[in-house]
C-alpha positions in Angstrom: -37.7 49.6 -105.1 -41.1 47.9 -104.6 -40.3 45.6 -107.5 -37.0 44.6 -105.8 -38.8 43.9 -102.5 -41.5 41.9 -104.3 -38.9 39.8 -106.1 -37.0 39.2 -102.8 -40.3 38.1 -101.2 -41.1 35.8 -104.1 -37.6 34.2 -103.9 -38.0 33.7 -100.1 -41.4 32.1 -100.6 -40.0 29.7 -103.2 -37.0 28.8 -101.0 -39.1 28.3 -97.8 -40.2 24.7 -98.6 -36.5 23.8 -99.3 -35.4 25.6 -96.0 -38.1 23.6 -94.1 -36.9 20.4 -95.7 -33.3 21.1 -94.6 -34.7 21.7 -91.1 -36.2 18.2 -91.0 -32.9 16.5 -91.8 -30.7 18.7 -89.8 -29.5 17.2 -86.5 -29.5 20.5 -84.6 -27.3 20.7 -81.4 -27.5 22.6 -78.1 -24.2 23.2 -76.4 -23.3 24.1 -72.9 -19.7 25.2 -73.6 -18.4 25.2 -70.0 -15.1 26.0 -68.5 -14.9 22.6 -66.9 -17.2 20.4 -69.1 -18.8 20.6 -72.5 -22.3 19.1 -72.7 -24.1 18.5 -76.0 -27.8 17.9 -76.7 -28.9 16.6 -80.1 -32.5 17.4 -81.2 -34.7 14.4 -80.8 -32.1 12.4 -78.8 -31.4 14.4 -75.7 -27.9 14.7 -74.0 -25.5 12.6 -75.9 -22.1 13.9 -74.7 -20.6 15.2 -71.5 -16.8 15.5 -71.5 -14.2 17.8 -69.9 -13.3 20.9 -71.8 -9.7 19.9 -72.2 -7.4 19.4 -75.2 -4.0 17.7 -75.3 -1.7 19.1 -78.0 1.9 18.5 -79.1 4.0 21.4 -77.9 6.0 22.0 -81.1 3.5 21.3 -83.9 0.3 22.2 -82.0 -1.2 18.9 -83.3 -4.3 17.9 -81.4 -3.6 14.5 -79.7 -6.7 14.0 -77.5 -9.9 15.8 -76.5 -12.3 15.5 -73.5 -12.0 12.4 -71.2 -8.9 11.1 -72.8 -7.2 14.5 -72.5 -8.2 14.9 -68.9 -6.4 11.7 -68.0 -3.2 13.4 -69.2 -3.7 16.5 -67.1 -0.7 17.0 -64.9 0.9 13.9 -66.2 2.2 15.0 -69.6 5.8 14.9 -70.8 7.4 18.2 -71.9 6.4 17.6 -75.5 2.7 17.5 -74.7 0.5 20.2 -73.2 -3.0 19.5 -71.7 -4.9 22.8 -72.2 -8.2 24.1 -71.0 -9.2 26.5 -73.8 -12.1 28.0 -71.8 -11.4 30.3 -68.8 -14.0 32.0 -66.6 -16.7 31.0 -69.0 -15.1 32.6 -72.1 -12.7 31.5 -74.8 -9.1 31.8 -73.7 -7.6 30.1 -76.8 -9.6 30.5 -80.0 -7.9 27.9 -82.2 -7.9 25.2 -79.5 -11.6 25.9 -78.7 -12.4 25.5 -82.4 -10.6 22.1 -82.6 -12.4 21.0 -79.4 -15.8 22.0 -80.8 -15.2 20.4 -84.1 -14.2 17.1 -82.4 -17.3 17.1 -80.2 -19.7 18.0 -83.1 -18.2 15.3 -85.4 -18.5 12.8 -82.5 -22.3 13.4 -82.2 -23.3 14.5 -85.7 -24.4 11.7 -88.0 -21.9 11.8 -90.8 -24.4 10.3 -93.2 -26.3 13.6 -92.8 -24.8 16.0 -95.3 -26.6 19.0 -93.8 -24.6 20.9 -91.2 -26.4 21.4 -87.9 -27.7 24.6 -86.4 -26.2 25.2 -83.0 -27.6 26.9 -79.9 -24.8 27.8 -77.5 -25.1 29.1 -73.9 -22.9 32.0 -73.0 -22.5 33.9 -69.6 -24.8 36.8 -69.1 -21.9 39.1 -68.4 -20.0 38.2 -71.6 -18.8 41.1 -73.8 -19.8 41.6 -77.5 -16.2 40.6 -78.5 -16.2 37.4 -76.4 -19.7 36.4 -77.8 -18.5 37.0 -81.3 -15.5 34.7 -80.6 -17.9 31.9 -79.4 -20.0 32.3 -82.6 -17.0 32.3 -84.9 -15.5 29.3 -83.2 -18.8 27.3 -83.6 -19.2 28.4 -87.2 -15.7 27.4 -88.1 -16.2 24.1 -86.3 -19.0 23.2 -88.8 -22.2 24.9 -87.7 -24.7 26.1 -90.4 -26.0 28.8 -88.1 -25.2 29.7 -84.5 -27.6 31.2 -81.9 -26.3 32.5 -78.5 -28.5 32.1 -75.4 -27.8 33.7 -72.0 -26.7 30.9 -69.7 -29.1 31.7 -66.8 -32.0 31.7 -69.2 -31.0 28.3 -70.6 -30.5 27.0 -67.1 -34.0 28.2 -66.0 -35.6 26.5 -69.0 -33.6 23.4 -68.4 -34.8 23.4 -64.7 -38.4 23.7 -65.9 -39.0 27.2 -64.4 -42.1 29.0 -65.7 -40.1 31.9 -67.2 -43.0 33.1 -69.4 -45.2 34.0 -66.4 -45.4 37.6 -65.1 -43.8 36.5 -61.8 -40.2 36.4 -60.4 -38.0 33.4 -60.8 -34.4 33.3 -59.5 -31.7 31.0 -60.6 -28.1 30.6 -59.4 -25.8 28.7 -61.8 -22.4 27.9 -60.3 -20.2 26.6 -63.1 -16.5 25.9 -63.4 -15.4 29.4 -64.3 -18.4 31.6 -63.6 -21.4 32.0 -61.2 -24.5 33.4 -62.9 -27.2 34.9 -60.7 -30.4 36.0 -62.5 -33.9 37.1 -61.7 -36.4 36.5 -64.6 -39.9 37.4 -65.5 -42.0 37.3 -68.7 -39.3 35.4 -70.7 -36.7 38.0 -70.0 -33.8 38.7 -67.5 -34.8 41.5 -65.2 -31.5 41.6 -63.4 -28.4 39.4 -63.6 -25.0 39.3 -61.9 -22.1 37.3 -63.4 -19.0 36.8 -61.3 -16.0 35.0 -62.7 -15.8 32.7 -59.7 -16.7 29.0 -59.7 -15.4 25.5 -59.2 -12.0 26.4 -60.6 -11.5 29.1 -57.9 -12.5 26.6 -55.2 -9.9 24.1 -56.5 -7.2 26.9 -56.6 -8.1 27.9 -53.0 -7.5 24.3 -51.9 -4.2 24.2 -53.8 -3.0 27.4 -52.1 -4.2 26.3 -48.6 -2.3 23.0 -48.9 0.8 24.9 -49.9 0.5 27.5 -47.1 -0.5 25.3 -44.2 1.2 21.9 -45.1 4.0 23.0 -47.4 2.5 20.5 -49.8 2.2 20.9 -53.6 -0.9 19.3 -55.2 -2.3 19.5 -58.7 -5.7 20.8 -59.8 -7.0 17.3 -60.3 -6.1 16.4 -56.7 -7.7 19.6 -55.5 -10.9 18.8 -57.4 -11.0 15.3 -55.9 -10.6 16.7 -52.4 -13.4 19.2 -53.0 -15.7 16.3 -54.2 -14.7 13.9 -51.4 -14.8 16.2 -48.3 -15.6 19.8 -49.5 -18.5 21.6 -47.9 -19.9 25.2 -47.7 -21.7 24.6 -44.4 -20.8 22.6 -41.2 -21.5 18.9 -41.6 -23.3 16.8 -39.0 -20.3 14.4 -39.1 -17.1 16.0 -40.3 -14.9 14.0 -42.8 -11.2 13.4 -43.1 -9.1 12.5 -46.2 -5.5 11.3 -46.8 -3.8 13.5 -49.4 -0.6 12.8 -51.3 1.5 15.5 -52.9 5.1 16.8 -53.0 6.8 18.3 -50.0 8.0 21.8 -51.1 10.9 21.7 -48.7 12.3 18.3 -49.2 11.0 17.8 -52.8 9.9 14.3 -51.9 6.4 12.6 -52.0 4.5 13.3 -48.8 1.1 12.3 -47.3 -1.0 14.4 -44.9 -4.5 14.0 -43.5 -6.9 16.9 -43.7 -10.5 17.5 -42.4 -13.6 18.9 -44.0 -13.4 21.9 -41.6 -10.0 22.8 -43.1 -11.2 22.5 -46.7 -14.3 24.6 -45.8 -12.0 27.2 -44.4 -9.7 27.0 -47.5 -12.7 27.7 -49.8 -14.3 30.4 -47.7 -13.2 33.4 -49.8 -14.6 32.2 -53.2 -17.8 30.9 -51.4 -18.3 34.3 -49.8 -17.9 36.0 -53.2 -20.7 33.8 -54.6 -22.9 34.6 -51.6 -22.1 38.3 -52.2 -23.3 38.1 -55.8 -26.6 36.5 -54.7 -27.1 39.3 -52.1 -26.3 41.9 -54.7 -28.9 40.6 -57.1 -31.6 40.4 -54.3 -30.9 44.0 -53.2 -31.6 45.2 -56.8 -34.6 43.0 -57.4 -37.9 45.0 -57.9 -40.1 44.8 -54.8 -43.0 42.9 -56.6 -40.6 40.2 -57.8 -39.0 40.0 -54.3 -42.4 39.1 -53.0 -42.7 36.3 -55.6 -39.3 34.9 -54.5 -40.6 34.4 -50.9 -43.1 31.9 -52.4 -41.0 30.5 -55.2 -37.6 30.5 -53.6 -34.3 30.1 -55.5 -33.2 27.3 -57.8 -29.5 26.2 -57.7 -27.8 24.5 -60.6 -24.4 23.9 -62.2 -21.6 21.7 -60.8 -21.2 24.0 -57.7 -24.7 23.1 -56.7 -23.3 19.6 -55.7 -21.0 21.1 -53.1 -22.3 19.9 -49.7 -24.3 22.5 -47.7 -24.2 25.2 -50.4 -28.0 25.3 -50.4 -28.2 25.5 -46.6 -25.6 28.4 -46.5 -27.6 30.3 -49.1 -30.9 29.7 -47.3 -29.3 31.1 -44.1 -27.8 34.1 -45.9 -30.9 35.0 -47.9 -33.8 33.8 -45.7 -35.3 32.2 -48.9 -35.9 28.5 -49.7 -33.1 27.2 -52.0 -33.9 24.1 -54.2 -31.2 22.2 -56.0 -32.2 21.3 -59.6 -33.0 17.6 -60.3 -30.0 17.4 -62.7 -27.8 20.4 -61.9 -24.9 19.5 -64.2 -27.2 19.1 -67.2 -29.5 22.0 -66.6 -28.0 24.4 -69.1 -27.6 21.8 -71.8 -31.2 20.6 -71.3 -32.3 24.3 -71.7 -30.4 24.7 -75.0 -32.1 21.5 -76.1 -35.6 22.6 -75.2 -34.9 25.9 -77.0 -33.7 24.2 -80.2 -36.8 21.9 -80.1 -39.1 25.0 -80.0 -38.6 27.4 -82.9 -40.8 30.2 -81.4 -38.9 30.1 -78.1 -35.5 30.1 -80.0 -36.5 33.2 -82.0 -37.8 35.0 -79.0 -34.9 34.6 -76.6 -31.8 34.3 -78.8 -29.3 37.2 -78.4 -29.5 39.5 -81.4 -26.3 40.7 -83.0 -25.8 44.4 -82.6 
C-alpha cells in the first residue's frame, strides 16, 4: 500500500512541472452565466464579452442560427420556422443542449484558437442552486470545451468583484439582483454566514409590466418592449420629476396596433409585487444575521449589484426599509464576472472558495 502511495506521489511530482507549464499557456475564463446576459472574463485580459443569454434555432432541425446580440435582435420577430430561446431560467439551466451550444459559441469567440490547451473555467452559480442544477452547469461547461470547471457561489463572486474585504472577521452584506434571481448574502472570514436566494429578478419585473399593460390598457406588448419601458421610466421609489413614455403594442380587442402614454408612477405600481418580494428577502436575511455581524453592517452598509441595481430608486427604497446605508457597486452589471476573474487570477483564493463536489 505504501509503495503504491509512494509511486503515485512520485508520478505527481514528475507531472507537476508539466501541469504548471499547461497553466501558463491556458487562457482560463471566468463566466457569469446569467439568465439575461452572459459575461466572460479572460485571465490577463479582463472582461472580453457581454452578450444576452439568447440562442436562435431552426424549429425543425434544432440547428443553431444565432447566439447573443444577434439572437436578441430576433426575439419576438422570428417566423414560425425559427425560435429565439433563453436557455437559462431563474439563474439555472432550463435547456441543457441549448446552454451547451451557447457556452461553446462564447468560449470559442474569446479563446485563442492558436492555443491548443483547453481553458479552466470558473462559473458563478446561485447560492440556492441544487446539487443536480449545479452538476448540469458543470457538465454543460465541460462539454462546451472546458478542461476543468469550478463553481463559485454568485454572492461570493459578486462581493469579490465589488472589492469587499470578505477575508476579514467582520460582516459584509451584498444584494445581487440579476435577471432571474436575487441573491442576498452576509459574509465573513471568506465564507457565507447566511444567504437568501429568491427566483425573482429583472425578468419578473418585465413580466409584471406586460401583465399591467394587458390588464389596464388591454394592450399586448412583448418582453423586449417591457424591458425598454423598465429602463426608460421604471423606478422603485417616487421620483423628483415623474416621467412619461409612449408605448406601442397590439390592442387585444381590435387586434390592431395601438399607442398609449404611461407614467413612471404606473410602472412603479406595476412592478410593486416583485420589488416587495426582493425587499422581503433582504429583511429575512437581516433578521437571521448574527448580532455581532449586524453591528458591523451599521458601519459598512449594504452593497447592491446586478442589473437590478440600475433600477431608479432601488437603493433609496432599501435604505428606507432597512435603515442601513445602501451603496451601488461601481460596475454593477460586471461585478460577478469581475469576481470570477479575480478568483481565477488567484489560485489560493480559487482553491479556498470553490464549491466542492459531494
